[in-house]
N, C-alpha and C positions, 0 to 999 in steps of 0.2 A: 144638340147642335143644329142650327138651321140648315135645311136642305133646300136647294133651289132646283128648277127644272129648265135650265138654260140649254138651248140648242143653237149652235153657231152655224148659220147657213150662208154659204158664200153666194148662192144663186139669187138671194134677195137683193133688192136695191140697197145701197149703202145706208141710206137713212132708215129704211124699214128694218134692216138688219140690226142697227144700233137700238132702235126702239124695241124690237122683239127680244134682243139679249137683255136689255135693261129691265123690261117688264118681267121676264121670267126669272131674273136674278133674285127678286125680292119676294119669293113665295111665302116665306115665314120670317118672323122676327125672333131674336133671342135677347134676353135681358142683357144689358150692356156689361153687367158685372162679370159675365163669363167670357167676354171678348178680349183678345190680347192686343188691344190698341192703345195708343197714347200719343202725346201726353194728355193728361186731364185738361179739358178746355170747355169754354162756354158752348152750348149747343143751340141750334136754330131749327126752324121748321120751314116748309115750303111757303107757308103763308107769311111767315115773319123771318125773312133771310137776314144775313148779317149786314151791319152798317160799315164794315171794313173788309179787307181781304183776309179770308181764312179758308182753309181747305177741309173738305170731307167732314163737316160738323153738323149737317142736317140729319135729324133722327127719323124723319118720316118721308123720305124721298119715295114718291109713288112708284118708281121703277126699281130702286136699289135698296129700299128700306133704310136701315141705319147706316149712314155713309162712313161712320167711323170704322166699320168692318169692310174696308175697301179692297182688301187683298184676299183672294180666294183661289181654290185649285180644284181640278177635276181630273179623272182618268179619261183619256180619249178612247172611246169605244165606238167603232163604226156600226156595230150591230144594234146599238141602243142609245137613247138620249141620256147622257150622263150629266148630273147636276154639279154645279160649283159648290164647294163646301169649305170649311175652315181647316180641314185636315185631309190627308190621303194616306192610305196604307199601300206601300210600294210593293210591286211585284216585278221581278227581274224581266226585262225585255219590254215592259209596258211603257206607253207614252202618256205624258200628263200635260195639261194646259193650265197655266196660271194667268190671272187677270189682275191688273192694277187700275182701279177706277179713280178718276180725278174730277173735282168740281170746285171751282171758285165760288164760295157761298155768298159773296157780296151781292147786294141787290142790283138789278140791272139798271136802275135809275141813277146809279153812281158811276156808270161807265163814261157818260158824256163829260163829266168833270175830271175823270181820270182817277178818282178816289177808289173806285171799285176794280181797277185793272191791276192784275198781278204782273210783276216784272221778275224776270229771271226764274220763271216757273219751270219746274222739272219733276220728273218721276225717276225713282231709282229702286233697284232690287238687289237683294243679296241671297244667294243660294248656297247651301253647304255642298262642297265637292264630294264628300263621303258621308253616308249615313251608316253608322256602325251597326253591326249585327245586334239585334235585340233592342235597339233604341226606339222608344215609343214617343219621343218628343223632340225630334231634331227640328229646330226652327229655321224657316226661311222668312225674310223680312222685306217689306216694301216701304218706301218713303215718298211723300209728296210735299212740295213746299215751294216757296218763292222768297225773294229777298225782302219784300215788303209785306209778307203775310204775318199774321199773328194767331198762333205761334208760327215761326218761320218754317217749321217742318212738323209733319205728323207721320205716324208710323202704324203699321199693323203686321201681325204675324200669321203664318199658317204653320201647321205641324205636319211633319213627314214621319211616318212610322215604318220601321223595318223589322217585321216579325221573324225573319229568317235567321239562320246561324252564320251567315256570311255577309260581310260589308257590301254595301251597294254604292256605286259611283253615279252621280247625277251629271248628265251631259246635255247641253243645250242642243236642240235640233236646229242646224244651220238654216238661216232664212226664215225662221218662224216668228220673229218679233214683228208684230203688226200694230198699227195705229188706227184706232176707230173713233170717229167723231162725226158731228153734223157738218163739218167744214170740208174744204177742198182736199184735205189730206186724208180723208177717210179711206181706209184700206191700204195705206202706204206700208211697204215693207221697210222696217228700220234697220239700223246697224245691229249686228250681233253683239257689239261690245258697249255701246253708249249707255244702255239701260243699266248695265252692271258695273259701270265706271264710278269713280268717286264723285264726279259732278252730275251724273245721271243724264237722262234723255230730256232735251228741252221740249216743253209743251207749247201749244199755241192754237190758233184758229186759222187765220189767213196764211200764216207762216209759222213753222215750228222754230220760233226764235225766242221763246220764253215769255212772250206777251200773251196773256190770257184774260179776257174780260170776265166779269162776274155774270152769273145767270146759268140756268140749267142748259140752255141751248149751246153753250160753249163747253159743256162737260164732255167727257169721253173716257176711253180706257185703252190700255195697252195690254196685249196678250202675247204670251210666248210659250213655247213647248219644250219639254225636256224628257229625256228617257232615263229610266232606272237601269243601270248596267251592273251586272254582277260577275266580275271576273272569277273564274274557277278553272282548275286543271288537275290532272292526275299525273303521277310519275311512278314508274316501276323499274327495277333492275333485275335481270335474269342472267343465267350463265348456262353454257353447255360445252361438252367436249367437242373439239373440232371434228367434223365428219359425221356428227349425229344431228338429229332434227329437233329434238324436244328441248325447249327452254325450261329451266328449273331454278329454284331458289338455292339449291345445294347440289353439288356433284362430287363424286369421288373418282379421281383419275390418277394414272401412274406418274411418277416423277419424270420430267423431261417431255411430257405431252404438252399440247396447246389447247387452251380453252378460249371460247368466244363470249364476250359480254354484250348485252343489249340494254340500252337505256331508252325507255319508252315515255314519250310526252304526248298528252292529249288535252286540247283546249276544250273543256266541257262547259265553259261559261258562255255568256252572250256578248262578250266584248273582245276585241282583238288584243292579243298580247304581243308586244314588241320586245325585241332583244332578249329572247329566251336563251339562257345559258345553261349548258350541261357540263357537269364536273365529275371527275372520278380520279381518285388517287390510289394506286396499287400498293399493297403492303410488301414488305420484304418476303421473298419467296415466289413472287410473281413479277415477270419482266415484260414490259410492253413490246409488242412486235411492231417495229417501225413500218409506217405506210399501211396499216391495217384498218384505219378508221373510215367508216362509210356512213353516209346519211341517206335514209329512205324517207321521202316525203312526196307530196302530190306532184311536185315538179321533177322528181327523180325517183320514180317507182322502182327502177332497177338498181338503185344505189349509186351514190356519187362519192368518190374518194376525196377525203378531206385531208388537211394537214394533221400533224401529230399533237395539236394543242391540248387534246383531251388528257394527255399524260403530263401536261405542263400547267395545270391550274384551271382547265376548262375552256370551252369554246362557245361563241355566240352562234346559234343556228338560225337566227332571224326572227321574223314575226309570224304569227299564226292567227287566222280568223276563227271565229267560233265554229267548232266542229272539226277543225283541222288537227292533224297529229303528225308525229315524226318518230322515227326509230334511228338511233345511232348505235353502231356496232363497232367493236374493236377486239383484237386478239392479244393474248398474253401467254408467255411460256411459263410452265410450272417448274420452278427450281427449288421449291421447299423440300425439306427432308421428309422421308417417309413417315406417315402417320401425323404430320403436322396439319394444322387447319389455318387457312387463309381467308379472312372475312374482310371485305372492304365496302365502303359506302359510295353511293352515287348520289348526285344532287341535281335538281332542276331549280334554277334561280330566275325569278321573274320580278317585275315591278309590282306584282300583286302578292308576293310572298314566295316562300321556298318550300320544297318538299325533298325528302330523302328516302332511300331504300338501300338494302344491302344484298349481297350474294356471297355464298361460301364455297370454297374449294378445299376438299380434303385430299391430301396426298397419300395414295395407297401404298401398301407394302406387299411383297410377294405372298406372304402367309396371312395377310389381313391385318387389321389394326384394332381388333376387338379387345385383345389382352396383351400384356408384355410377353416377351419370349419365354415360353414355358414348355419346352419339349420334354421327352421321357427322361433324358439324362438330368435335366434341371429339376424335374419333379423328384427323381430318386435322390439326388443330392440334397434337395430340400428336406425330404423325409429323414434321411440319415442325420442331417444337421439337427432337426427337431428331436430325433431319437437320442442323439448324443447329449443334447441339452437336458432332456428328460432323465436319462440315465445318471448324468452328473448330479442332478438335484436329488434323485432317489439315493444315490451312493452317499451323498453328503449327509442326509438324514439318517441312513443306516449306520454309518461310521460314528456319527454323533451318539446314536443310541447305544452302540457297542461300547463306546468309551465310558459312557455313564454307567453301564452295567458292570464293567470291570472295576471301576473305581468303587462302586458300591460293594462288590465282593471283597476288595482289599480292606475296605473299612470294617466289614463284618468279620473277616478272618485275618488277623495279623500274621505277618511272615515269621516262620520258625527256622533257625539255622541249626543244622545237625553237625556235631563236632566228632572228630575221630579221637581215638584214645591217646594218640601221640601228639595231638595238637593241644597247645595250652588252652586252658579254659578261659573263655571270654565272657565278659558281661553281656547279657542280652541287650541289644541296642534299644534305645528309646523309640517308641512308635509315635509318629505324628499323624493326626487325622487331617485328611484333605477336605476342604469345604468348597463346594461349588460356588 
């Protein structure tokens, strides 16, 4: 990728500044195949300019090189001269400058007849509002054209890279859109919106009315600056028993006591976050204490009592600049049954995303909550119950064994009936074998 060595110096005369910028812009050339410009169109040289109105199609401009690559970007660094390039790797908080070069390539000898004069000439730019985390090819695009140009519009891209794990927002630096040319409007500050509108910023020489003659002396460029903003924040929720000092993720307290919750928000990004909302919903077993919500921030370090909206879906605590933070506290009465656990979520909701955290309250019992009730009486009763069950099982098997033994003896020794002398003689009964 071509690298230039442009230095933008406001102290120079307007004309010399333009010439210096232009000269340093074209340090190296890149094969056109790798440039993201379009559409495909006839090209010209400084010695052989176009015979009609066309823009940015000269390939050997002594100041800018290949004009088809007319949109470039650089990081603004006051400590060193940064070059304009075809891409930029974004860093949160850094400022960048983009340039859009324009040149009506019609030969100057066509101006008197009017054939070489562009009408309705404009420049226009498009920038992404967000560059996603990890995106290595977010495109920004610039356009230059006129109603009587052929083609009517040309375009070029720059690539913006975000190697971080968080999205970056691009924000125009107010008042940074500047017009640079050899004419009377050199150095003018332009509208913040015209360049980025659908119709674009009108170009010109004597007047910025869209009328632009052909020839290098009528060329120029528009610069603007933008900042890479990276919104970020942290959120945490803690709890403590009222009257104590240490905030924790989990506490064990008696039934009927009061606990205090703290929701902590900290703007760790480099952009202001507006309308930050904190939310918390208490579960059954915890009852919000009316009038207990307080907000601690830079304008209320001693705490400011708020309404009770925190227990009714959340509350907007305002906007916070980078590095600012706030703490919201409120109280709740512990009504849960002994040994129950109450865990609830807190939330921070912003236009840059949401975060959540939880805190836990365990309701204590007099004897502790490590095991179910198991005093000496319960232990003895349990042992007796186990012994009873064991004895019953053993007795069952012993009885079963004795029964089987008895039956076996009966089978081996048939029963004999003894008769007296005065009883009539009976026939011995028939013996039946029992089978298991």
